[in-house]
N, C-alpha and C positions, 0 to 999 in steps of 0.2 A: 504494500500500500504506500502510496506516495505522500499523502497528506492526511490531516485530521478529518477533513470532510469525508474522504473515502473510507477511513477507519470507522467513522460514525455510521455511515450508510451500511457498511458490512456488518457492524454490530447490531444495528436495528433489524437488518434482514435475518440475522441469526436468531435474535430474540423472537421474531415473528414466526419463524419456522419451528421453534422449540417452545411451545406454549407453557411448559412447566418450569422453564428457566426463569428465575426471578431477577438475576443481576449478571452483568458481564463487565469485566475489567479489560481494558485494552492498554497495554504498556506502549508508550510512545517512543522508546529508544531507537527504533528503526524508521520512524516517520521523520521526514525532512532532516536527514542526518547532518546536513550542513548548517543547521540552525544551532545557536548557542543555548537555546532553551528547549526542554522536553515538555510535552504535555501528555499526561496520562488521563485516560477517560474511563468513567464509570457510567454505565447505563443500567437503570433500575426500572423494572416494570412495576408500576404503582397500582395497577388494577388488573386482577387475574382474568377478568372477562373481556377487557378491552386490550387487545394485543398492541394497539398503537399508543397507549398511554404510558409513555416512557420518559422518565426524568434523567437528566445527565448532570454529572459533576466532573469538572476538570481540575486537575492539579498541575501547576506549572513549577518547574524547578530547573536549575542550571544543568547543562550537559557536562559531565565530568569526563575528562580524558583519563582512561585507566586501562591497564593490561589485565586487571583482575575483575572481570565481569561475568565469568562463567558461572552459571547457576542463578542468574537474576530471575528467570521465569519461575523456577521451582521455589526460590525464596519468596518471591512475590505471592505466589499462590498459597504457600504455607502460612506466611504472615497474615495474609488477608483472611484465611480460614480461622486462624487463632484469634485475631482481633474481632472478627464477626461473632465467633462463639462467645467471646467475653461481653460484647456490647449488644448483640442482636440488632445492629444498626449498620447497614451497608455503607453509608456515607462516612460515618466515623471510622469504620474498619478500613475503608479505602484511604482516607486521609492519613491515618496512622501508618498504614502499610507504605505509602509513598514516602513519608518522612523516614521511616525505618530503613527502607532500601536506599534512599539518597544518602543517609548517614553512613550506612554500611559501605556503599561505593566510595564515599569520601575517605573513610578510614582505611579502606583497602588499596586505594589508588597509588600510594607512594612506594609500595613494596613490590619487589621483583620476585615472583614465585616460580615461574616456569618460563620456557622459551616462547610459548604461545600465549593464548588467552587463559590466564590463570583464574583460579577460583575466588569467589568472594571469601573474605576472611571473617567468618561469623564470630570467631573467638575474640575478636577485637572489640566487640560490643559489650558494654557494661550491663 
């Protein structure tokens, strides 16, 4: 996907084809890769009977240059699940997940772990 609008359209299409799906997160790290800012997107179905009733939440944060980004998708999914289990609130879980992942990327970026794309360094988080 090239931009946020295409990601939004793809997400809404996915929500419309999977009526039991309540929420969908789209990480923006691969959208507009030349931009200095990343936007992550949350789409939430607010009405189970109206498949078109979808709210969205965007979180903007700086794009960090790092060689340690392997595992961002799994980490995002796990953190979102944990935060949602604690709060039962999609927007709160999404916001906390974006902050957590941005902090983890920032903490991991200065270290050289491998020759290629190294892992996130979860142990650096307090």
